[in-house]
C-alpha positions as a Markdown table, in Angstrom:
| # | Residue | x | y | z |
|---|---|---|---|---|
| 1 | Unk | 0.0 | 0.0 | 0.0 |
| 2 | Unk | 1.2 | 3.5 | -0.9 |
| 3 | Unk | 0.8 | 5.8 | 2.1 |
| 4 | Unk | 2.9 | 8.8 | 1.2 |
| 5 | Unk | 4.5 | 10.3 | -1.9 |
| 6 | Unk | 7.4 | 12.7 | -2.0 |
| 7 | Unk | 8.7 | 14.1 | -5.1 |
| 8 | Unk | 8.3 | 16.9 | -7.7 |
| 9 | Unk | 4.8 | 18.0 | -8.8 |
| 10 | Unk | 4.9 | 17.5 | -12.6 |
| 11 | Unk | 1.4 | 18.6 | -13.6 |
| 12 | Unk | -1.8 | 19.8 | -12.1 |
| 13 | Unk | -5.1 | 18.8 | -13.7 |
| 14 | Unk | -8.7 | 19.6 | -12.6 |
| 15 | Unk | -9.0 | 16.5 | -10.5 |
| 16 | Unk | -5.6 | 14.9 | -10.5 |
| 17 | Unk | -1.9 | 15.7 | -10.3 |
| 18 | Unk | 1.3 | 13.9 | -11.4 |
| 19 | Unk | 4.1 | 13.4 | -8.9 |
| 20 | Unk | 7.6 | 12.2 | -9.9 |
| 21 | Unk | 9.5 | 10.4 | -7.2 |
| 22 | Unk | 13.3 | 10.6 | -6.8 |
| 23 | Unk | 13.4 | 7.1 | -8.4 |
| 24 | Unk | 11.8 | 8.5 | -11.6 |
| 25 | Unk | 8.4 | 6.8 | -11.2 |
| 26 | Unk | 5.5 | 9.1 | -12.0 |
| 27 | Unk | 2.2 | 8.6 | -10.0 |
| 28 | Unk | -1.2 | 10.0 | -11.0 |
| 29 | Unk | -2.9 | 11.1 | -7.8 |
| 30 | Unk | -6.6 | 12.2 | -7.6 |
| 31 | Unk | -7.0 | 15.1 | -5.2 |
| 32 | Unk | -10.1 | 17.1 | -4.0 |
| 33 | Unk | -10.3 | 20.8 | -5.1 |
| 34 | Unk | -9.6 | 21.9 | -1.5 |
| 35 | Unk | -6.2 | 20.2 | -1.8 |
| 36 | Unk | -5.5 | 21.2 | -5.4 |
| 37 | Unk | -5.9 | 24.9 | -4.4 |
| 38 | Unk | -3.2 | 24.6 | -1.8 |
| 39 | Unk | -0.6 | 22.7 | -3.9 |
| 40 | Unk | 2.5 | 24.5 | -5.1 |
| 41 | Unk | 3.2 | 25.3 | -8.8 |
| 42 | Unk | 4.3 | 22.5 | -11.2 |
| 43 | Unk | 8.0 | 21.9 | -10.8 |
| 44 | Unk | 7.9 | 22.3 | -7.0 |
| 45 | Unk | 8.7 | 19.7 | -4.4 |
| 46 | Unk | 5.6 | 18.2 | -2.8 |
| 47 | Unk | 4.7 | 15.6 | -0.2 |
| 48 | Unk | 1.2 | 14.0 | -0.2 |
| 49 | Unk | -0.4 | 11.6 | 2.2 |
| 50 | Unk | -2.2 | 9.0 | 0.1 |
| 51 | Unk | -4.9 | 6.4 | 0.2 |
| 52 | Unk | -4.8 | 3.6 | -2.4 |
| 53 | Unk | -8.3 | 2.3 | -3.3 |
| 54 | Unk | -8.5 | -1.0 | -5.2 |
| 55 | Unk | -11.8 | -2.2 | -6.6 |
| 56 | Unk | -12.7 | -4.9 | -9.1 |
| 57 | Unk | -12.5 | -2.5 | -12.0 |
| 58 | Unk | -9.8 | 0.0 | -11.0 |
| 59 | Unk | -6.9 | 1.1 | -8.8 |
| 60 | Unk | -6.8 | 4.7 | -7.7 |
| 61 | Unk | -4.5 | 6.8 | -5.6 |
| 62 | Unk | -6.0 | 9.7 | -3.7 |
| 63 | Unk | -3.7 | 12.4 | -2.2 |
| 64 | Unk | -4.0 | 14.9 | 0.7 |
| 65 | Unk | -1.8 | 17.5 | 2.3 |
| 66 | Unk | -2.5 | 16.7 | 6.0 |
| 67 | Unk | -3.5 | 13.8 | 8.2 |
| 68 | Unk | -6.9 | 15.2 | 9.0 |
| 69 | Unk | -7.9 | 15.1 | 5.4 |
| 70 | Unk | -6.6 | 11.6 | 4.8 |
| 71 | Unk | -8.3 | 10.3 | 7.9 |
| 72 | Unk | -11.6 | 11.8 | 7.0 |
| 73 | Unk | -11.4 | 10.4 | 3.5 |
| 74 | Unk | -10.8 | 6.9 | 4.9 |
| 75 | Unk | -13.8 | 7.2 | 7.2 |
| 76 | Unk | -16.0 | 8.5 | 4.4 |
| 77 | Unk | -15.2 | 5.3 | 2.5 |
| 78 | Unk | -16.6 | 3.2 | 5.3 |
| 79 | Unk | -20.1 | 4.5 | 4.6 |
| 80 | Unk | -22.3 | 2.3 | 2.4 |
| 81 | Unk | -22.6 | 3.7 | -1.1 |
| 82 | Unk | -19.5 | 6.0 | -0.8 |
| 83 | Unk | -16.7 | 5.3 | -3.1 |
| 84 | Unk | -13.6 | 7.3 | -3.9 |
| 85 | Unk | -15.4 | 9.6 | -6.4 |
| 86 | Unk | -18.2 | 10.6 | -4.0 |
| 87 | Unk | -15.7 | 11.0 | -1.1 |
| 88 | Unk | -13.5 | 13.3 | -3.3 |
| 89 | Unk | -16.7 | 15.3 | -4.4 |
| 90 | Unk | -17.6 | 15.8 | -0.7 |
| 91 | Unk | -14.1 | 16.9 | 0.2 |
| 92 | Unk | -13.9 | 19.2 | -2.8 |
| 93 | Unk | -17.0 | 21.0 | -1.6 |
| 94 | Unk | -15.8 | 21.6 | 2.0 |
| 95 | Unk | -12.6 | 21.7 | 4.0 |
| 96 | Unk | -12.1 | 18.5 | 6.1 |
| 97 | Unk | -13.1 | 20.1 | 9.4 |
| 98 | Unk | -16.2 | 21.8 | 7.9 |
| 99 | Unk | -17.3 | 18.6 | 6.2 |
| 100 | Unk | -16.9 | 16.6 | 9.5 |
| 101 | Unk | -18.9 | 19.3 | 11.4 |
| 102 | Unk | -21.7 | 19.1 | 8.7 |
| 103 | Unk | -21.9 | 15.3 | 9.3 |
| 104 | Unk | -21.8 | 15.6 | 13.1 |
| 105 | Unk | -24.4 | 18.4 | 13.1 |
| 106 | Unk | -26.5 | 16.6 | 10.5 |
| 107 | Unk | -26.5 | 19.8 | 8.4 |
| 108 | Unk | -28.4 | 18.3 | 5.5 |
| 109 | Unk | -28.5 | 21.6 | 3.6 |
| 110 | Unk | -24.7 | 21.6 | 3.5 |
| 111 | Unk | -24.4 | 18.0 | 2.5 |
| 112 | Unk | -26.9 | 18.4 | -0.3 |
| 113 | Unk | -24.6 | 21.0 | -1.9 |
| 114 | Unk | -22.4 | 18.2 | -3.0 |
| 115 | Unk | -23.1 | 16.9 | -6.5 |
| 116 | Unk | -24.7 | 13.5 | -6.3 |
| 117 | Unk | -26.1 | 13.9 | -2.8 |
| 118 | Unk | -29.9 | 14.4 | -2.4 |
| 119 | Unk | -31.9 | 14.6 | 0.8 |
| 120 | Unk | -32.2 | 10.9 | 1.5 |
| 121 | Unk | -28.5 | 10.3 | 0.8 |
| 122 | Unk | -27.6 | 13.3 | 3.0 |
| 123 | Unk | -29.7 | 11.9 | 5.9 |
| 124 | Unk | -28.2 | 8.4 | 5.5 |
| 125 | Unk | -24.6 | 9.7 | 5.4 |
| 126 | Unk | -25.2 | 12.0 | 8.5 |
| 127 | Unk | -26.7 | 9.1 | 10.4 |
| 128 | Unk | -24.0 | 6.6 | 9.4 |
| 129 | Unk | -20.9 | 8.9 | 9.8 |
| 130 | Unk | -21.7 | 11.4 | 12.6 |
| 131 | Unk | -20.2 | 9.3 | 15.3 |
| 132 | Unk | -17.3 | 8.1 | 13.1 |
| 133 | Unk | -16.1 | 11.6 | 12.4 |
| 134 | Unk | -17.0 | 13.5 | 15.6 |
| 135 | Unk | -13.3 | 13.6 | 16.7 |
| 136 | Unk | -12.3 | 15.2 | 13.4 |
| 137 | Unk | -15.0 | 17.9 | 13.6 |
| 138 | Unk | -13.1 | 19.5 | 16.5 |
| 139 | Unk | -10.7 | 21.4 | 14.3 |
| 140 | Unk | -11.3 | 24.8 | 16.0 |
| 141 | Unk | -9.5 | 27.9 | 14.7 |
| 142 | Unk | -8.1 | 30.3 | 17.3 |
| 143 | Unk | -7.6 | 34.1 | 17.1 |
| 144 | Unk | -4.3 | 33.7 | 15.3 |
| 145 | Unk | -6.0 | 31.6 | 12.5 |
| 146 | Unk | -4.0 | 28.6 | 13.4 |
| 147 | Unk | -5.6 | 25.1 | 13.8 |
| 148 | Unk | -6.6 | 23.9 | 17.2 |
| 149 | Unk | -4.4 | 22.6 | 19.8 |
| 150 | Unk | -5.1 | 19.2 | 21.4 |
| 151 | Unk | -6.3 | 21.3 | 24.4 |
| 152 | Unk | -9.3 | 22.7 | 22.5 |
| 153 | Unk | -10.2 | 19.2 | 21.3 |
| 154 | Unk | -10.0 | 17.9 | 24.9 |
| 155 | Unk | -12.2 | 20.8 | 26.1 |
| 156 | Unk | -14.9 | 20.1 | 23.5 |
| 157 | Unk | -14.8 | 16.4 | 24.4 |
| 158 | Unk | -15.2 | 17.3 | 28.1 |
| 159 | Unk | -18.2 | 19.6 | 27.4 |
| 160 | Unk | -19.9 | 16.8 | 25.4 |
| 161 | Unk | -19.3 | 14.4 | 28.3 |
| 162 | Unk | -20.9 | 17.0 | 30.6 |
| 163 | Unk | -24.1 | 16.9 | 28.4 |
| 164 | Unk | -23.5 | 19.7 | 25.9 |
| 165 | Unk | -24.4 | 19.0 | 22.3 |
| 166 | Unk | -21.5 | 18.8 | 20.0 |
| 167 | Unk | -22.5 | 22.1 | 18.3 |
| 168 | Unk | -22.9 | 24.0 | 21.7 |
| 169 | Unk | -19.5 | 22.6 | 22.9 |
| 170 | Unk | -17.8 | 23.6 | 19.7 |
| 171 | Unk | -19.2 | 27.1 | 19.8 |
| 172 | Unk | -18.3 | 27.6 | 23.5 |
| 173 | Unk | -14.7 | 26.5 | 22.9 |
| 174 | Unk | -14.4 | 28.7 | 19.8 |
| 175 | Unk | -15.7 | 31.7 | 21.9 |
| 176 | Unk | -13.2 | 30.9 | 24.7 |
| 177 | Unk | -10.3 | 30.8 | 22.2 |
| 178 | Unk | -11.4 | 34.0 | 20.5 |
| 179 | Unk | -11.5 | 35.7 | 23.8 |
| 180 | Unk | -8.0 | 34.7 | 24.6 |
| 181 | Unk | -8.2 | 31.5 | 26.6 |
| 182 | Unk | -4.8 | 29.8 | 26.8 |
| 183 | Unk | -4.2 | 26.4 | 25.1 |
| 184 | Unk | -4.6 | 24.3 | 28.3 |
| 185 | Unk | -7.8 | 22.2 | 28.3 |
| 186 | Unk | -8.8 | 23.2 | 31.9 |
| 187 | Unk | -8.4 | 26.9 | 31.2 |
| 188 | Unk | -10.4 | 26.6 | 27.9 |
| 189 | Unk | -13.0 | 24.5 | 29.7 |
| 190 | Unk | -13.4 | 27.0 | 32.6 |
| 191 | Unk | -13.9 | 29.9 | 30.2 |
| 192 | Unk | -16.3 | 27.9 | 28.0 |
| 193 | Unk | -18.4 | 26.8 | 31.1 |
| 194 | Unk | -18.7 | 30.5 | 32.1 |
| 195 | Unk | -20.8 | 31.2 | 29.0 |
| 196 | Unk | -23.7 | 29.0 | 30.1 |
């Protein structure tokens, strides 16, 4: 199984890129639009985390820039009726953390924005995947625009354990971070609890 590719980005297509490794082997890698937009120009060095999907009729390699994206893609594939193409379409419509939140919050309107997903499919996906991706939906952005620390994730988990809905816990932690709570889970948790 190919789990990571490191080399030179040879070409960028609408839905796939070519990466040449130091050994001279060129791989075609399918990528979501959210990844394609962040890739460097052709000719630049690149490292992609990959998932190889083998079916009866094809072998495809899907590429991502960070572990959160790859993990979400792998979990999307566990849902019935979701193959590589639909998972890429979902991840092309939304950043990984936003897509995970849409599934956890059962945001059917957001899920239906993805080509090929109607109301019934959105309901089924939300029901089947909400618990599987809840830990990935905790990608909170702080005041400095950086991704969340493990402390923020722990604070959200603690609030959910205290009976908060995921959405309320996520919003409370976001607010705590925006208002300057330090990155320690207990400090974030204290500030988040003060909003109730």
